[in-house]
C-alpha positions as CSV (number, residue, x, y, z in Angstrom):
1,M,-14.7,60.6,-29.7
2,A,-11.3,59.7,-28.3
3,G,-9.8,56.2,-28.3
4,S,-9.8,53.2,-30.6
5,I,-12.2,50.4,-31.2
6,W,-12.1,47.3,-33.4
7,L,-14.5,47.7,-36.4
8,S,-15.8,44.2,-35.6
9,E,-17.0,45.5,-32.3
10,I,-19.3,48.0,-33.9
11,Y,-21.3,45.6,-36.2
12,G,-24.8,44.8,-34.9
13,K,-24.8,47.5,-32.2
14,E,-28.0,49.5,-31.8
15,I,-27.7,53.2,-32.6
16,I,-29.6,55.7,-30.4
17,T,-29.6,59.5,-30.5
18,N,-28.7,61.3,-27.3
19,G,-32.4,62.3,-27.3
20,G,-33.4,58.6,-27.0
21,R,-34.6,58.0,-30.6
22,K,-33.7,54.5,-32.0
23,L,-32.2,54.7,-35.4
24,G,-31.4,51.1,-36.1
25,K,-28.5,48.7,-35.9
26,V,-25.0,48.9,-37.5
27,E,-25.1,46.8,-40.7
28,D,-22.0,48.1,-42.4
29,L,-19.4,50.9,-42.3
30,I,-17.8,53.3,-44.8
31,V,-14.1,53.7,-44.2
32,D,-11.9,56.5,-45.6
33,F,-8.8,54.5,-46.3
34,E,-6.6,57.6,-46.8
35,S,-7.3,58.8,-43.2
36,G,-7.8,55.3,-41.8
37,K,-11.1,56.5,-40.1
38,V,-14.7,55.4,-40.3
39,S,-16.6,58.1,-42.1
40,S,-20.2,56.7,-41.8
41,V,-22.1,53.9,-40.1
42,L,-24.7,52.2,-42.3
43,L,-28.1,51.0,-41.1
44,V,-28.3,48.7,-44.2
45,N,-25.8,46.5,-45.9
46,A,-23.7,48.4,-48.4
47,D,-24.7,45.9,-51.2
48,E,-28.3,47.0,-50.7
49,L,-27.3,50.6,-51.3
50,I,-25.3,49.8,-54.4
51,R,-28.2,48.0,-55.9
52,S,-30.8,50.6,-55.0
53,E,-32.5,52.9,-57.6
54,N,-31.4,56.1,-56.0
55,T,-28.1,55.3,-54.2
56,A,-27.4,58.9,-52.9
57,R,-30.9,59.3,-51.4
58,Q,-30.7,55.8,-49.8
59,L,-27.3,56.6,-48.4
60,A,-28.5,59.8,-46.8
61,K,-31.5,58.0,-45.4
62,N,-29.7,55.0,-44.1
63,S,-26.4,56.3,-42.8
64,V,-25.0,58.2,-39.8
65,K,-21.8,60.3,-40.1
66,Y,-19.3,59.0,-37.7
67,E,-18.5,62.5,-36.5
68,R,-22.0,62.4,-34.7
69,V,-20.9,59.4,-32.6
70,R,-20.5,60.4,-28.9
71,N,-20.1,57.0,-27.2
72,V,-19.7,53.4,-28.1
73,D,-20.5,50.8,-25.5
74,H,-23.4,48.3,-25.6
75,T,-25.1,50.8,-27.8
76,I,-23.8,53.6,-30.0
77,I,-25.0,57.1,-28.9
78,V,-25.0,59.7,-31.5
79,S,-25.9,63.4,-31.4
80,E,-29.2,64.5,-32.9
81,E,-28.8,65.5,-36.6
82,L,-28.9,69.2,-37.1
83,R,-31.3,70.3,-39.8
84,P,-30.7,73.4,-41.8
85,P,-33.3,76.2,-41.3
86,N,-36.4,75.9,-43.6
87,S,-35.9,72.2,-44.0
88,S,-39.0,70.0,-44.0
89,N,-39.7,66.9,-41.7
């Protein structure tokens, strides 16, 4: 996705896949400070993840890699997640 956006503009926006499935709203962000880029958008507050029993599982369940973002406007459009062959769900 080309261009720049203020991080404050992303919070609270609804995230929808390009197939029309609603994922939730942006609650928090994970930023890679070395690259200066957002790496993931969180559907829950980061504090909730840190306090959860299984942080890695909750992170996978409640985050969207920013590389999936296709458009940011009134909503955030993301590509459908590609599942590896033989995965369940």
